N, C-alpha and C positions, 0 to 999 in steps of 0.2 A: 939070514934071509927066512922070512917068516913063510912058510907054505900056505897057498891059498887053496880053499876048497872050489871046486868047478862053479859052484852056485856064487860065490864071491867075485871070481873073475869074470863071469859073464854078465852079471848084473851090475858091475861098478861102472862108473862113467870115467872115461880116461880123457886127460887134457894135454895139449902140446905144451913145450916148454914156453911158446910165445903165449898161450893163453894164460899160463900160470903166471908168467912175468907180468902180464897185463892186469891180472886180478891182485898181485902183490905190489904192483908199481915199481918194480925193479928191472933191471935189464935181463935180457935173455942170459948173459954170461953170469950173472948173480943166481939165477937158477941152476946153471950148469954146476957152479961152485958148490951150492947146497946139494945137489945130487952127488957129486964127486966126494964131498965131505961125511956123505951118509946121513945128513940131516933130513932130506927128503928121499924117500924110496922111490924108485922109478923102474920102468921095464923098457928094455931096449927093443925096438922095433925097426929091423934093418939098421940104418945108420942114424936113427932118431931115437929120442926118448919119449915116453908116455908116462904121465902121472896120474894116480887114482885121485880123483876129486876129493874122497874121503881122507886121504893121506894129507892132501894140502890144507884141508879144513882141520885137521888134527894138529898140524904143524902150527898154524895160526893159533888155534885155541890154547896150545901148550906155552906159547910166547906171550899170551894176553896178559896185560898188567892194567890194573886200575889206576887211572890218572886223577890226581887232584887229592 
């Protein structure tokens, strides 16, 4: 786990699993699987997860491939 500075944690925008699933156009279960596999870092808040928008964008950019 990567420690966050207090500036990183307070200025970051956090998304719900549902918001990430909508952005990626996948099911909520797929997002939970990515979290459990360690592919998407998440913070547990009570019984739910929150994901940093920067981490979701990084996940997408790391998997981007040029078509054609």
